[in-house]
N, C-alpha and C positions, 0 to 999 in steps of 0.2 A: 586284724593284728595291726598295732601301731608301729610306726618306724622310730628308731631312737632318734632323739633330738640332742646332738652334741652341744649346740650352742645353749639350749635350755638347761642342760646338765651343768655346764661350765658357769652359766649365770648363776645357778643355784649354789654351786661351790664357792663362787666369789662372794655371794652374800653371806653364807655360812662363815667363810674366812674372815669378812669384815666384821661381823658380829663377835667372832672369837678375838680379833684384834682389839676391839673396843673394850670388851670384858676384861682382857689381860691388862690393858692400859689402865682401865679404871681401877683395877685391884691394886697395881702398883702405885697409881696416884694416891689412893687412899692409905697405903702403907707409909707414905711420906709423912702423914699425920699433919697436914697443913690445912685440912678442911677445904680444899679446893676441888670442885667438880671437874669432869673432863671439859665441859663446855667454858668454864672459867679458865682453865689452862690453856685452851685454844685462844681465848681472847688475850690472855697475857703474851702468849707466843706472837700473836698478830700485832699487838701493841709494840713489841720489841723490834719490829721490822721498820717502824716509822723513824724518820729522822727528827721529826718535831711531833708534839702531841696531836693526834687526830680528833676530828669532831666525832660524835656518836654516829652520824650518818655515814661517815667514812669507814668506821668500824663495821657497821651493819652491811654495807656494800661489800667490803672485803670479806666478810665472813658468811655472806649470802643469806642473811637472815633479816627479819623485820626490825626496825629500830627499837620496838618495845622490848624485844629479846635482849638487845645490848643494854638497854636501861636497866633490866633486871640483873644481868650479869654484873654491870658496873656497880649497882647498888651493893651487891654481896661483896665484890672485891673491895670497894671503898670502905665498907663497914669493918672489914678485916685488915684494912691498912695497907693494901697492896697496890691500889691506885688512887688518884685524887682528881677531882674535877678542878680545872683551872680556867679562868676567863681567857678568852682570845685577846692578845694584846692590841689588835686592830680594831675588833668588834666586840664590844662588851656584851652583846646579846648571845654571842656563841660561846659554848663551853666545850672545852678540849679535855681529854683524858690522858693523864701521864702516869707513868710507872713511878712507884716510891722505891726507896731502897729495900724495903720488905718485899715489894714485888719483884725486884731484880734478884733478890736472895731466893724467893719462891721459884722463879724461873730456872735458876741453877739447880735447884733441888728437883724440879720437875724434869729437866734434861736427864738427870741421873734415872729417875723413875721411868722415863720413856726408853732410855738406853737398856735398862735392865728388863723391861717388857719386850723389846726387840730381841734381846738375847734368848729369852724364853721361847718367844714365837719362832725363831729362826734356829733354835737348837737341833731340830731333826735334820737339818740340811748341811750338806758338805759345803766346803768353800766354794768349790766349782758350782754347785746348785745354786748358792747364793749370788754368785756373779750372774748366772743365766737369769736367775729371778729378777735381780736388779735390771738387767737389760730389758727384759719382758715388761717390767712395771714402767720403765722410762718410756718404751714404745706405747704403752696404754695410756699414760698420763700425758705425753706430748703428742699423742696420736692426731688423727684427723679432726678437723674442726667439729665441735658438737653439733649434731644434727638434731632436729626434732624427733622425739620418739613417736611410736605409733602402737596402737592397740591392734591385737590380733594379728 
């Protein structure tokens, strides 16, 4: 007979919850009708945090993806007019990525979609449960330094 593994069960619940959050957010983003993928939405949100247009490498590092992935995302967003590539004023070999007015408008709409997704996800919780969840999530996000994982 095997003994219950509470951490294993909790890990599975977290993975299922994460997938549910992504699925609901994706649906709400699609309902905006802007033709933006969740990954493009994340790139737009990340761009908005920079005080000056970043390089592709900066975005890749911040998003924790390979530079090629950022190039594909930027290509799609540039084609839809939400970002543009601009030369670096001090080094013409460097290209920076900046939000356009359409990109800023898309961000506002996406914030609304994320808010409505959050309302749907959190609907079953009372206000007190939401406060407890917020505290727990802060603890997990700000928790101990990330250590290396291990198998087995």
